[in-house]
C-alpha positions as CSV (number, residue, x, y, z in Angstrom):
1,M,-29.8,101.1,-98.2
2,I,-30.7,102.4,-94.7
3,F,-33.7,100.1,-94.8
4,L,-31.5,97.0,-95.3
5,S,-29.3,98.0,-92.5
6,L,-32.2,98.6,-90.1
7,Y,-33.7,95.3,-91.2
8,A,-30.5,93.5,-90.4
9,L,-30.1,95.1,-87.0
10,A,-33.7,94.3,-86.1
11,L,-33.3,90.7,-87.2
12,W,-30.1,90.2,-85.3
13,W,-31.5,91.8,-82.2
14,L,-34.4,89.3,-82.3
15,V,-32.0,86.4,-82.9
16,V,-29.9,87.5,-79.9
17,T,-33.0,87.8,-77.8
18,F,-34.0,84.2,-78.6
19,R,-30.5,82.7,-78.8
20,R,-30.0,79.0,-78.0
21,T,-33.7,78.3,-78.7
22,W,-35.6,76.9,-81.7
23,K,-37.5,80.2,-81.9
24,G,-34.2,82.0,-82.5
25,L,-33.3,79.6,-85.3
26,A,-36.8,80.2,-86.8
27,V,-36.4,83.9,-86.6
28,A,-33.0,83.7,-88.4
29,A,-34.4,81.5,-91.2
30,G,-37.6,83.3,-91.6
31,G,-36.0,86.8,-91.5
32,C,-33.5,85.8,-94.3
33,A,-36.3,84.2,-96.4
34,L,-38.3,87.4,-96.3
35,V,-35.5,89.5,-97.8
36,L,-36.6,89.0,-101.4
37,P,-40.3,89.5,-100.9
38,L,-39.7,92.6,-98.8
39,V,-37.3,94.2,-101.2
40,D,-39.2,93.3,-104.4
41,P,-41.1,96.6,-104.3
42,L,-37.7,98.4,-104.2
43,V,-36.8,96.6,-107.4
44,Y,-39.9,97.9,-109.1
45,V,-39.3,101.5,-107.9
46,I,-35.7,101.3,-109.3
47,W,-37.1,99.9,-112.5
48,W,-39.6,102.7,-112.8
49,M,-37.0,105.4,-112.1
50,M,-34.2,104.1,-114.3
51,G,-36.4,102.8,-117.1
52,E,-34.7,99.4,-117.3
53,K,-34.9,96.3,-115.1
54,P,-32.0,96.4,-112.5
55,T,-30.5,93.0,-112.9
56,W,-27.7,93.9,-110.5
57,V,-30.1,94.0,-107.6
58,F,-30.8,90.3,-107.3
59,P,-27.2,89.0,-106.9
60,F,-26.7,91.8,-104.3
61,L,-29.9,90.6,-102.5
62,Y,-28.8,87.0,-102.6
63,A,-25.4,87.9,-101.1
64,Y,-27.1,90.1,-98.5
65,S,-29.4,87.3,-97.5
66,G,-26.5,84.9,-97.2
67,V,-24.5,87.2,-95.0
68,L,-27.6,88.0,-93.0
69,F,-28.2,84.3,-92.4
70,L,-24.5,83.5,-91.5
71,V,-24.4,86.3,-88.9
72,A,-27.8,85.2,-87.6
73,L,-26.5,81.6,-87.2
74,F,-23.5,82.8,-85.4
75,L,-25.6,84.9,-83.0
76,V,-28.1,82.2,-82.4
77,S,-25.3,79.9,-81.3
78,L,-24.0,82.3,-78.7
79,P,-24.4,81.1,-75.1
80,R,-26.7,82.7,-72.7
81,F,-24.6,84.2,-69.9
82,R,-26.1,84.4,-66.5
83,A,-24.4,84.9,-63.1
84,E,-24.1,81.6,-61.3
85,R,-25.1,83.2,-58.0
86,P,-25.4,87.0,-57.9
87,C,-25.0,88.7,-54.6
88,P,-28.5,88.9,-52.9
89,G,-27.6,92.3,-51.5
90,C,-26.3,94.2,-54.5
91,G,-26.6,91.8,-57.5
92,Y,-22.9,91.7,-58.1
93,E,-21.8,88.7,-60.2
94,L,-19.9,86.4,-57.9
95,V,-18.4,84.2,-60.7
96,G,-14.8,83.5,-59.9
97,V,-14.9,85.3,-56.5
98,A,-13.3,83.1,-53.8
99,A,-13.7,85.5,-50.9
100,P,-16.2,84.7,-48.2
101,A,-17.8,88.1,-48.6
102,C,-19.1,90.1,-51.6
103,P,-16.3,92.5,-52.8
104,E,-18.9,95.1,-53.7
105,C,-21.1,95.4,-50.6
106,G,-19.4,93.1,-48.0
107,R,-22.3,90.8,-47.4
108,E,-21.5,87.2,-46.5
109,I,-21.7,84.7,-49.4
110,E,-23.4,81.4,-48.8
111,R,-21.7,78.8,-50.9
112,P,-23.3,75.5,-51.8
113,R,-21.5,72.5,-50.4
114,P,-19.7,70.4,-53.1
115,V,-21.2,67.0,-53.8
116,S,-18.8,64.1,-54.2
117,P,-19.0,61.9,-57.3
118,R,-19.6,58.9,-55.0
119,A,-22.6,60.5,-53.4
120,L,-24.0,61.4,-56.9
121,H,-23.5,57.8,-58.0
122,R,-25.1,56.5,-54.8
123,S,-28.2,58.7,-55.3
124,A,-28.5,57.6,-59.0
125,T,-28.3,53.9,-58.2
126,E,-30.8,54.1,-55.3
127,G,-33.6,55.3,-57.6
128,R,-33.4,52.1,-59.7
């Protein structure tokens, strides 16, 4: 059982690493598709130890694979959070800070000038 838990954690860590990409979706699908071939030797070991074929293992593995895939789909759909503009002095995330200086180190914050919708429309129509 510890193997299945470690496998799930490793798969979910890879999915979170590649979230919001096709590679993350491929890792989720491939990792869930490999559950049965990877655990098939475990079935034979249980069969050898118990003397009878463990028919209870396969429904458990199908359910495990389904839960693994659902959690992986949830994790692959999570957004990638990045600071809009971290402070160049200390790296403090300035998201939502309205002050003219960084609250952590006191360095002046250079804010980009807002662009009006009219200017955006004008630049888009000039390129035609």
